[in-house]
C-alpha positions as CSV (number, residue, x, y, z in Angstrom):
1,X,5.0,107.7,-41.0
2,X,5.6,103.9,-41.1
3,X,3.7,101.8,-38.6
4,X,5.5,101.1,-35.4
5,X,6.4,97.4,-35.1
6,X,4.9,95.6,-32.2
7,X,7.4,94.1,-29.9
8,X,8.1,90.4,-30.4
9,X,6.0,88.0,-28.3
10,X,8.2,86.7,-25.6
11,X,6.8,83.2,-25.9
12,X,7.6,83.3,-29.7
13,X,11.0,84.8,-29.2
14,X,12.0,82.1,-26.9
15,X,11.5,79.5,-29.5
16,X,13.5,81.4,-32.1
17,X,16.9,79.8,-33.0
18,X,20.0,80.9,-34.8
19,X,19.0,78.7,-37.8
20,X,15.7,80.4,-38.0
21,X,17.2,83.9,-38.0
22,X,19.7,82.7,-40.8
23,X,16.8,81.3,-42.9
24,X,14.7,84.5,-42.7
25,X,17.8,86.6,-43.3
26,X,18.8,84.5,-46.4
27,X,22.3,84.0,-45.0
28,X,24.2,81.0,-43.4
29,X,24.3,80.6,-39.6
30,X,28.0,81.3,-39.7
31,X,27.2,84.8,-41.2
32,X,24.8,85.5,-38.4
33,X,27.3,84.5,-35.8
34,X,29.9,86.7,-37.4
35,X,27.4,89.6,-37.5
36,X,26.8,89.1,-33.7
37,X,30.3,88.4,-32.5
38,X,32.7,90.1,-34.9
39,X,30.5,92.7,-36.8
40,X,33.6,94.3,-38.3
41,X,34.0,91.3,-40.5
42,X,30.4,91.8,-42.1
43,X,29.3,94.6,-44.4
44,X,27.2,97.2,-43.0
45,X,24.2,96.4,-45.4
46,X,24.4,92.8,-44.2
47,X,24.8,93.7,-40.6
48,X,21.6,95.9,-40.9
49,X,19.6,93.1,-42.6
50,X,20.5,90.7,-39.9
51,X,19.8,93.2,-37.2
52,X,16.4,93.9,-38.6
53,X,15.6,90.1,-38.6
54,X,16.9,89.6,-35.1
55,X,14.8,92.8,-34.0
56,X,11.6,91.4,-35.7
57,X,11.9,87.9,-34.4
58,X,13.0,88.9,-31.0
59,X,16.0,86.6,-31.0
60,X,18.4,86.7,-28.0
61,X,21.7,84.8,-28.5
62,X,22.2,82.0,-26.0
63,X,25.1,83.1,-23.8
64,X,26.5,79.7,-23.2
65,X,26.6,78.9,-26.9
66,X,28.3,82.2,-27.7
67,X,30.9,81.4,-25.0
68,X,31.6,78.1,-26.5
69,X,32.1,79.7,-29.8
70,X,34.2,82.6,-28.8
71,X,35.7,81.2,-25.5
72,X,34.5,84.5,-24.0
73,X,31.4,85.5,-22.0
74,X,31.8,89.2,-22.3
75,X,31.8,89.5,-18.6
76,X,34.4,91.0,-16.2
77,X,34.5,90.3,-12.6
78,X,35.5,92.9,-9.9
79,X,36.0,92.4,-6.2
80,X,36.1,95.7,-4.1
81,X,36.5,95.9,-0.3
82,X,33.4,98.0,0.3
83,X,31.0,100.3,-1.6
84,X,30.8,102.8,1.3
85,X,33.9,104.6,0.2
86,X,33.5,107.5,-2.3
87,X,36.6,106.4,-4.2
88,X,35.3,102.9,-4.9
89,X,31.7,104.1,-5.8
90,X,33.0,106.6,-8.4
91,X,35.5,104.0,-9.7
92,X,32.6,101.4,-10.2
93,X,30.6,103.9,-12.1
94,X,33.5,104.7,-14.4
95,X,34.2,101.0,-14.7
96,X,30.7,99.9,-15.5
97,X,30.1,102.8,-18.0
98,X,33.2,102.0,-20.0
99,X,32.5,98.3,-19.9
100,X,29.1,99.0,-21.3
101,X,30.4,101.3,-24.0
102,X,32.8,98.4,-25.0
103,X,30.1,95.7,-25.0
104,X,31.0,93.9,-21.7
105,X,29.1,93.3,-18.5
106,X,30.2,93.6,-14.8
107,X,29.8,91.1,-12.1
108,X,30.6,92.7,-8.6
109,X,31.6,91.3,-5.0
110,X,32.7,92.9,-1.9
111,X,35.4,91.4,0.2
112,X,34.9,93.5,3.4
113,X,38.8,93.8,3.6
114,X,39.0,90.0,4.1
115,X,41.7,88.4,1.9
116,X,40.2,84.9,2.4
117,X,36.8,86.3,1.3
118,X,38.3,88.1,-1.7
119,X,40.0,84.7,-2.8
120,X,36.6,82.8,-2.4
121,X,34.8,85.4,-4.4
122,X,37.4,85.4,-7.2
123,X,37.0,81.6,-7.5
124,X,33.2,82.0,-7.8
125,X,33.5,84.7,-10.4
126,X,35.9,82.5,-12.5
127,X,33.4,79.5,-12.1
128,X,30.8,82.0,-13.7
129,X,33.1,82.3,-16.6
130,X,34.4,85.8,-16.3
131,X,36.9,86.8,-18.9
132,X,39.1,88.9,-16.5
133,X,39.2,90.1,-12.9
134,X,39.7,93.5,-11.4
135,X,40.9,93.7,-7.8
136,X,41.8,96.5,-5.4
137,X,45.4,96.8,-4.0
138,X,48.2,94.5,-4.6
139,X,47.9,92.4,-1.3
140,X,46.0,89.3,-1.9
141,X,45.6,85.7,-0.6
142,X,48.7,83.7,-1.6
143,X,46.7,81.3,-3.6
144,X,44.8,83.9,-5.6
145,X,47.4,84.7,-8.4
146,X,48.5,81.1,-9.0
147,X,44.7,80.3,-9.3
148,X,44.3,83.0,-11.9
149,X,47.5,82.2,-13.7
150,X,46.7,78.4,-14.1
151,X,43.5,79.5,-15.8
152,X,45.0,82.3,-17.8
153,X,42.5,84.8,-16.6
154,X,43.9,88.3,-16.9
155,X,43.9,90.3,-13.6
156,X,44.7,93.9,-12.7
157,X,45.1,95.7,-9.4
158,X,43.4,99.0,-9.0
159,X,44.0,102.1,-6.7
160,X,47.7,101.3,-6.5
161,X,50.6,102.0,-8.9
162,X,53.8,100.0,-8.9
163,X,56.6,101.7,-10.7
164,X,58.5,98.6,-10.8
165,X,56.0,96.5,-12.4
166,X,54.1,98.8,-14.9
167,X,51.0,97.3,-16.5
168,X,50.2,95.2,-13.3
169,X,48.2,98.0,-11.5
170,X,46.3,101.3,-12.3
171,X,45.7,104.0,-9.8
172,X,47.6,106.6,-7.7
173,X,50.9,106.3,-5.8
174,X,49.4,106.3,-2.3
175,X,52.8,106.8,-0.6
176,X,53.8,109.7,-2.8
177,X,50.3,111.4,-2.4
178,X,50.5,111.4,1.4
179,X,54.1,112.4,1.3
180,X,53.2,115.5,-0.6
181,X,50.3,116.4,1.7
182,X,52.5,116.0,4.8
183,X,55.3,118.2,3.1
184,X,52.6,120.9,2.5
185,X,51.7,120.9,6.3
186,X,55.3,120.9,7.3
187,X,55.9,124.0,5.1
188,X,53.1,125.6,7.0
189,X,55.2,125.2,10.2
190,X,53.5,122.2,11.7
191,X,55.9,120.2,14.0
192,X,53.3,118.2,16.2
193,X,51.5,115.7,14.0
194,X,48.6,113.3,14.8
195,X,47.6,110.5,12.5
196,X,44.4,108.6,12.4
197,X,45.3,105.8,10.0
198,X,43.0,103.3,8.3
199,X,43.7,99.7,9.4
200,X,46.8,98.4,7.6
201,X,46.9,94.7,8.3
202,X,45.0,93.7,5.0
203,X,45.1,97.2,3.2
204,X,48.3,98.0,1.5
205,X,47.0,101.3,0.3
206,X,46.5,102.4,3.9
207,X,50.0,101.1,4.7
208,X,51.5,103.0,1.8
209,X,49.8,106.3,2.8
210,X,51.1,105.9,6.4
211,X,54.7,105.2,5.1
212,X,54.4,108.3,3.0
213,X,53.4,110.5,6.0
214,X,56.3,109.1,8.1
215,X,58.8,109.4,5.3
216,X,58.0,113.1,4.9
217,X,58.2,113.7,8.6
218,X,61.5,111.9,8.9
219,X,63.1,114.2,6.3
220,X,62.6,117.0,8.7
221,X,63.6,115.0,11.7
222,X,59.9,114.8,12.9
223,X,57.8,111.8,14.0
224,X,54.4,110.9,15.2
225,X,54.4,110.1,18.9
226,X,52.5,107.1,20.1
227,X,50.0,109.3,21.9
228,X,49.2,111.1,18.6
229,X,48.7,107.9,16.6
230,X,45.4,105.8,16.2
231,X,44.2,103.2,13.8
232,X,40.7,102.5,12.7
233,X,38.6,101.2,9.9
234,X,36.5,103.7,8.0
235,X,33.6,105.1,10.0
236,X,32.7,108.7,11.1
237,X,32.1,107.4,14.6
238,X,35.6,105.9,14.8
239,X,36.9,109.2,13.5
240,X,35.4,111.1,16.3
241,X,36.4,108.7,18.9
242,X,40.0,108.5,17.8
243,X,40.4,112.3,17.3
244,X,39.1,113.0,20.8
245,X,41.8,110.6,22.1
246,X,44.5,112.4,20.1
247,X,43.3,116.0,20.5
248,X,43.0,115.9,24.2
249,X,46.6,115.0,24.8
250,X,49.1,117.5,26.3
251,X,50.7,118.8,24.2
252,X,48.1,118.4,21.5
253,X,49.0,118.1,17.7
254,X,48.8,121.1,15.6
255,X,47.8,119.0,12.6
256,X,45.9,115.7,12.2
257,X,46.1,113.7,9.1
258,X,43.3,111.1,8.5
259,X,43.6,108.0,6.3
260,X,40.2,108.3,4.6
261,X,37.3,110.6,4.1
262,X,35.0,109.3,6.8
263,X,37.6,109.3,9.5
264,X,38.4,113.0,8.5
265,X,34.7,113.9,8.6
266,X,34.5,112.4,12.1
267,X,37.6,114.2,13.2
268,X,36.2,117.6,12.0
269,X,32.8,116.9,13.8
270,X,34.5,116.1,17.0
271,X,36.8,119.1,16.8
272,X,34.0,121.4,16.8
273,X,32.2,119.5,19.6
274,X,35.3,120.0,21.7
275,X,35.4,123.7,20.7
276,X,38.7,123.5,19.0
277,X,39.6,126.4,16.6
278,X,40.2,124.8,13.1
279,X,42.4,125.8,11.5
280,X,43.7,128.5,14.0
281,X,44.7,126.0,16.7
282,X,44.7,122.7,14.7
283,X,44.6,121.7,11.0
284,X,42.8,118.7,9.7
285,X,43.4,116.8,6.4
286,X,42.1,113.6,4.9
287,X,42.3,111.2,2.0
288,X,39.6,110.8,-0.7
289,X,37.1,113.6,-1.5
290,X,33.5,112.8,-0.8
291,X,30.8,115.4,-1.2
292,X,30.3,116.2,2.5
293,X,33.9,117.2,2.8
294,X,33.3,120.3,0.8
295,X,30.0,121.1,2.2
296,X,30.8,121.1,6.0
297,X,30.9,124.5,7.8
298,X,34.7,124.1,7.7
299,X,35.5,122.2,4.4
300,X,38.3,119.7,4.7
301,X,41.6,119.7,2.8
302,X,42.1,116.3,1.3
303,X,43.7,114.2,-1.5
304,X,41.5,113.7,-4.5
305,X,41.9,110.6,-6.4
306,X,40.6,110.5,-10.1
307,X,38.6,107.5,-9.1
308,X,36.2,107.4,-12.2
309,X,39.3,107.5,-14.4
310,X,40.8,104.6,-12.5
311,X,37.7,102.6,-13.4
312,X,37.6,103.6,-17.1
313,X,41.4,102.9,-17.6
314,X,41.0,99.5,-15.8
315,X,38.1,98.7,-18.2
316,X,40.0,99.6,-21.3
317,X,43.2,97.7,-20.1
318,X,41.4,94.5,-19.3
319,X,39.3,94.5,-22.4
320,X,42.4,95.1,-24.6
321,X,44.0,92.2,-22.9
322,X,41.0,89.9,-23.4
323,X,40.9,90.9,-27.1
324,X,44.6,90.4,-27.6
325,X,45.5,94.1,-28.1
326,X,48.3,96.0,-26.4
327,X,46.9,98.3,-23.8
328,X,47.6,102.0,-24.5
329,X,46.5,103.8,-21.3
330,X,48.8,105.2,-18.8
331,X,48.7,103.4,-15.5
332,X,49.4,106.1,-12.9
333,X,46.4,108.2,-12.1
334,X,47.8,111.3,-10.3
335,X,46.3,112.3,-7.0
336,X,45.5,116.0,-6.4
337,X,45.9,117.9,-3.1
338,X,42.7,119.9,-2.6
339,X,43.3,122.8,-0.1
340,X,40.4,124.0,1.9
341,X,39.7,126.0,5.1
342,X,40.4,123.0,7.5
343,X,44.2,123.5,7.0
344,X,46.4,126.7,7.7
345,X,49.7,127.8,9.4
346,X,50.7,126.2,12.7
347,X,49.9,128.4,15.6
348,X,52.8,130.2,17.3
349,X,55.7,130.0,15.0
350,X,57.1,130.6,11.5
351,X,57.1,127.9,8.9
352,X,59.9,125.5,8.6
353,X,62.0,126.2,5.4
354,X,61.0,124.0,2.6
355,X,63.0,120.9,1.7
356,X,63.7,119.9,-1.8
357,X,62.9,116.5,-3.2
358,X,60.5,113.8,-2.4
359,X,61.0,110.1,-1.4
């Protein structure tokens, strides 16, 4: 068995230059650069020889020098509203995994649902030299897109899908997903609906989901009365407080739809604290599918988004644009309705006849 090579001395490696690597490998500095930056243009035997020298000398290419040569840093920036949502966490795992596979790095920032903060973070990422930017939603600071356009930085919106502008976004059709969920509950005979929505002022996905609920209800001449509507951010505590406010009205709703997973978990916990029979007296449904929703004593019906696939498709799309290739991935990621024990037929009456078509 050949002797195992000792790792390069960091102090020595720090002084290794591109010229030194080229001299030891017996090639030009241009050939070493091609082997590192565009390996497909160098023969396999030559790549292996250069790689062996790089490994032996412990050379690390200088990022700034490579960026000057290629006009790329191999870095993509992403700004997400929060990392507490299951959807976003799974998307980031998919995004980072795919970028790593493609030879790119990820820089991440959180906007906390502030359009101003998102804009400032994008500016900082561009100053750091990112090759492209991934955002969430299509609602941004009015200066954000002009800023990126002036610098020719590719940008992609995630967790939304715009049928009128294919290629500008990747994710689910939020409005259609909640329209379908509401239609399902209507078909079970529910007429009195409550909604615990996520704040819509700076969240176009939450706004689209609310529009989907209202559009489905309107097709059956139904609506959410003010006493059965509440709006919060994303915490379990808010879900409990807002559910209690809605569920203790008279008459109470027979179905409550929640705008995200945490609000739905809070609603379920509070329903049990109030002694409400779920789903016998009241059905609860949510959006997103975090692990606890399936593990509660009464598992929660919800809309599942293929979030990791959103991340992977976003990575492939942005890398293709950076490298001058036509993106080939589909841009709509279908959302799935996951039926669990928290939803059932409305109490005290037969289901409404189903209506054909969706808005």
